[in-house]
C-alpha positions in Angstrom: -54.4 15.7 1.8 -54.2 13.0 4.5 -56.0 10.6 2.3 -53.1 10.7 -0.1 -50.3 10.0 2.4 -49.6 6.6 0.8 -48.4 8.3 -2.4 -46.8 11.5 -1.0 -45.8 13.2 2.2 -48.3 16.1 2.8 -46.2 17.6 5.6 -42.8 17.7 4.0 -41.4 18.3 0.5 -38.6 15.6 0.1 -36.3 15.8 -2.9 -33.5 13.5 -3.8 -30.7 14.1 -6.2 -27.4 12.4 -7.1 -24.3 14.5 -6.4 -20.6 13.8 -7.0 -18.9 12.6 -3.8 -15.7 10.7 -3.4 -13.8 9.4 -0.4 -11.1 7.0 0.5 -12.4 3.4 0.2 -10.8 2.5 3.5 -13.2 3.4 6.3 -10.4 3.6 8.9 -8.7 6.3 6.9 -11.8 8.6 6.5 -11.6 11.6 8.8 -14.1 14.4 9.4 -11.8 16.7 7.5 -12.0 14.3 4.5 -15.8 14.4 4.7 -15.9 18.2 4.9 -13.5 18.5 1.9 -15.7 16.1 -0.1 -18.9 18.0 0.5 -17.4 21.4 -0.6 -18.0 20.5 -4.2 -21.8 20.0 -3.7 -23.8 23.0 -4.9 -27.0 24.1 -3.0 -26.2 22.2 0.1 -27.1 23.0 3.7 -24.7 23.6 6.6 -22.8 20.5 7.7 -24.0 19.1 11.0 -22.1 15.8 11.3 -21.8 12.3 10.0 -21.9 8.7 11.1 -21.5 5.2 9.7 -24.8 3.5 8.8 -22.9 0.3 8.1 -19.3 -0.7 7.4 -19.4 0.8 3.9 -22.2 3.3 4.1 -21.6 6.8 5.3 -24.4 9.2 6.1 -23.7 13.0 6.3 -26.2 15.3 8.0 -27.0 18.9 6.9 -29.4 21.4 8.3 -31.7 20.8 5.3 -31.3 17.1 4.8 -28.8 14.3 4.5 -26.4 12.5 2.1 -25.8 8.8 1.8 -22.9 7.2 0.0 -21.1 3.9 -0.3 -17.3 3.9 0.2 -15.5 3.6 -3.1 -18.4 5.2 -5.0 -18.0 8.4 -6.9 -21.5 9.7 -6.2 -24.0 10.0 -3.3 -27.8 10.6 -2.8 -28.5 14.0 -1.4 -32.0 14.2 0.2 -33.4 17.6 1.2 -36.4 18.0 3.4 -38.5 21.2 3.6 -41.6 21.6 5.7 -44.9 22.6 4.1 -45.9 24.9 7.0 -49.6 25.6 6.1 -50.3 22.0 5.1 -48.5 20.7 8.2 -50.6 22.9 10.5 -53.9 22.0 8.8 -53.1 18.3 9.0 -52.2 18.6 12.6 -55.6 20.2 13.3 -57.3 17.5 11.3 -55.5 14.5 12.9 -55.2 15.8 16.5 -58.2 18.1 17.3 -57.9 19.6 20.7 -59.3 22.5 22.7 -61.0 25.3 20.8 -60.6 23.5 17.4 -62.5 20.5 18.6 -65.4 22.7 19.8 -65.4 24.7 16.6 -65.4 21.7 14.3 -68.2 20.1 16.3 -70.3 23.2 16.1 -69.5 23.6 12.4 -70.5 20.0 11.6 -73.8 20.5 13.5 -74.5 23.7 11.5 -73.9 21.9 8.3 -76.2 19.0 9.3 -78.9 21.6 10.2 -78.5 23.3 6.8 -78.7 20.0 4.9 -81.8 18.8 6.8 -83.7 22.1 6.9 -83.0 22.5 3.1 -85.1 19.3 2.5 -88.2 21.0 3.8 -87.9 24.6 2.6 -89.7 24.1 -0.7 -93.2 22.6 -1.0 -95.1 20.9 -3.8 -93.5 19.7 -7.1 -90.2 21.4 -6.3 -90.0 20.1 -2.7 -88.5 17.0 -1.4 -91.4 14.7 -2.3 -91.4 16.1 -5.8 -88.1 16.9 -7.5 -86.1 16.6 -4.3 -86.2 12.8 -4.0 -84.6 12.5 -7.4 -81.9 15.1 -6.5 -81.2 13.3 -3.2 -80.9 10.0 -5.1 -78.5 11.6 -7.6 -76.5 13.0 -4.7 -76.2 9.6 -3.1 -75.3 7.8 -6.4 -71.8 9.2 -6.7 -70.5 8.3 -3.2 -72.2 4.8 -3.3 -70.7 4.2 -6.7 -67.2 5.2 -5.4 -67.5 2.9 -2.4 -68.6 0.1 -4.6 -65.9 0.5 -7.2 -63.3 1.0 -4.5 -64.2 -2.3 -2.9 -65.3 -0.7 0.3 -69.0 -1.6 0.1 -71.2 -4.5 -0.7 -72.8 -4.5 -4.1 -75.7 -2.1 -4.3 -78.1 -5.0 -4.9 -77.4 -6.2 -1.3 -77.9 -2.7 0.2 -81.3 -2.1 -1.5 
């Protein structure tokens, strides 16, 4: 999930929608009561938390589940809601910042996986062992990742490796 963070946010579900929103076009005449009155028509909104001016003509309204941005004089606004993906958030936190018991567990688990992989090379003997069929299976297993690295531009051409 962390590998795809350039195309989506794995920790939060962020949704944006356009909603009707209208205020006085003169910033000095806009009061908190005007803002509260304008947001009453928005369906499925969170609880109002406050507002501030992002620039002279741009108002940002904060809710407990997101925020709203509008330009003065416009009759609409962009409402952005943010919801945490609890399970994914916690898994990513363990993955990106391993500490304490998780660090010890993950190191022991990786050592066990390495032991299983290496010991599996020598379990069978003869034509079904590593020197028989196994060398071809190992080569086939390496082909996919090497091809992916090469096609992704992360690796030198295979002719330079071999």
